[in-house]
C-alpha positions as CSV (number, residue, x, y, z in Angstrom):
1,K,-1.0,5.1,-11.6
2,T,0.8,4.2,-8.4
3,A,-2.4,4.2,-6.3
4,R,-4.1,2.0,-8.9
5,F,-1.1,-0.4,-8.8
6,L,-1.3,-0.7,-5.0
7,K,-5.1,-1.2,-5.1
8,A,-4.6,-4.0,-7.6
9,E,-1.8,-5.6,-5.6
10,L,-3.9,-5.4,-2.4
11,K,-6.8,-7.1,-4.1
12,R,-4.6,-9.7,-5.7
13,A,-3.1,-10.5,-2.2
14,G,-6.5,-10.5,-0.6
15,V,-5.4,-7.8,1.9
16,T,-7.9,-5.3,3.2
17,Y,-7.1,-1.8,4.2
18,A,-7.5,-2.7,7.8
19,E,-5.1,-5.6,7.4
20,L,-2.7,-3.3,5.6
21,A,-2.8,-0.8,8.5
22,R,-1.8,-3.6,10.9
23,R,1.0,-4.7,8.6
24,L,2.3,-1.2,8.1
25,E,2.6,-0.8,11.8
26,D,5.0,-3.7,11.8
27,H,7.1,-1.6,9.3
28,G,7.0,1.5,11.6
29,L,4.1,3.4,9.9
30,K,1.0,4.3,11.9
31,E,-1.9,4.4,9.5
32,T,-5.6,3.8,9.9
33,E,-7.9,2.2,7.5
34,A,-9.5,5.6,6.8
35,S,-6.1,7.2,6.1
36,I,-5.2,4.5,3.7
37,T,-8.6,4.8,2.0
38,N,-8.1,8.5,1.6
39,K,-4.5,8.2,0.3
40,L,-5.5,5.7,-2.3
41,S,-8.6,7.5,-3.3
42,R,-6.8,10.8,-3.8
43,G,-3.8,9.1,-5.3
44,T,-1.5,11.2,-3.1
45,L,1.0,9.0,-1.4
46,T,4.6,9.3,-0.4
47,A,7.4,7.1,-1.5
48,T,7.7,5.9,2.1
49,F,4.1,4.8,2.1
50,F,4.5,3.1,-1.3
51,L,7.7,1.2,-0.3
52,A,6.3,0.2,3.1
53,T,3.1,-1.1,1.4
54,V,5.2,-3.1,-1.1
55,A,7.2,-4.6,1.8
56,A,4.0,-5.3,3.8
57,L,2.7,-7.2,0.8
58,G,5.9,-9.2,0.7
59,M,6.7,-8.1,-2.8
60,E,10.4,-8.5,-3.6
61,T,10.4,-6.6,-6.9
62,V,8.4,-3.9,-8.6
63,T,9.0,-3.1,-12.2
64,L,8.7,0.6,-13.2
65,A,6.8,-0.5,-16.3
66,D,4.1,-1.8,-14.0
67,L,3.5,1.6,-12.6
């Protein structure tokens, strides 16, 4: 569910995986477009990746019910 949530939020924000990789670097994570694609496809992502992605999208709140 978490990966689907992130994919939907990325689409809603109009942010590509390449753009997300650039934004994550600003938050201290070194990810590539391919690594992001793989994580979201497999649905295996860490809490650190999730929180950094939420921050990179500028989201201030996430409701657990949305996950």
